[in-house]
C-alpha positions in Angstrom: 121.3 87.2 89.3 120.3 90.9 88.9 118.0 93.0 91.0 114.3 92.3 90.4 112.0 95.2 89.4 108.5 96.0 88.3 108.0 99.6 87.3 106.5 101.9 84.8 109.0 102.7 82.0 109.0 105.1 79.1 107.3 104.0 75.9 110.5 103.3 73.9 112.3 101.3 76.7 110.8 98.1 75.4 112.2 98.7 71.9 115.6 99.5 73.4 115.7 96.3 75.5 114.6 94.3 72.4 117.4 95.7 70.3 119.9 95.0 73.0 118.6 91.4 73.5 117.9 92.0 77.2 115.1 89.7 78.5 112.1 91.3 80.1 108.4 90.7 80.8 106.0 93.4 79.7 102.4 94.2 80.6 100.1 97.3 80.5 98.8 98.8 83.7 95.2 98.0 84.4 92.7 100.8 84.8 92.5 100.0 88.6 96.3 100.4 89.1 97.0 103.4 86.8 96.8 106.0 89.6 99.1 104.0 92.0 101.6 103.2 89.2 101.7 106.9 88.2 102.2 107.9 91.9 105.1 105.5 92.3 106.7 106.8 89.1 106.3 110.4 90.3 107.8 109.5 93.7 110.7 107.7 92.0 111.5 110.6 89.7 111.3 113.2 92.6 113.7 111.1 94.7 116.1 110.9 91.7 115.8 114.7 91.1 116.5 115.5 94.8 119.6 113.3 94.6 120.9 114.5 91.2 119.5 118.1 91.1 119.9 118.2 87.3 117.9 119.1 84.2 117.4 115.5 83.1 115.8 114.5 86.3 113.7 117.6 86.4 112.4 116.7 83.0 111.5 113.3 84.3 109.7 114.8 87.2 107.8 117.0 84.9 106.7 114.1 82.6 105.7 112.0 85.6 103.7 114.9 87.0 102.0 115.3 83.5 101.1 111.6 83.6 99.5 112.0 87.1 97.6 115.2 86.1 96.2 113.3 83.1 94.3 110.8 85.2 90.6 111.3 85.8 90.8 111.9 89.5 92.9 115.0 88.8 90.6 116.6 86.3 90.3 120.2 87.2 93.9 120.7 88.4 94.3 123.7 86.2 91.4 125.4 87.8 92.7 124.6 91.2 96.1 126.0 90.3 94.6 129.2 89.0 92.5 129.5 92.2 95.5 129.1 94.4 97.5 131.6 92.4 94.7 134.1 92.6 94.2 133.6 96.3 97.7 133.2 97.6 100.0 134.1 94.7 102.9 132.1 93.3 106.5 131.7 94.3 108.1 134.3 92.1 109.2 136.5 95.0 111.0 133.6 96.7 109.8 134.9 100.1 111.0 132.8 103.1 109.2 133.0 106.4 110.7 132.3 109.7 108.6 131.7 112.8 106.8 129.1 114.9 103.6 127.2 114.1 
């Protein structure tokens, strides 16, 4: 028997599984679990990107991050990003510090 899983999947995965005749159970995340489900997906995609270091996995991280940013508790992230950029700058110069904390 195969490995068990319960995870957030892309919207078209259900169609793909149906076409291939692969059995599955499907449900929609409840409002109470949306934040945690999105966090788990982001964590999963970051781990895959760190392993593979390729464009496909980077795109997955970006989409998982977009999902997380769309949730109500992260409303205002754009303002926070702009504030941090104004106060501390970005990472364009790729400056690396060496020292002790």
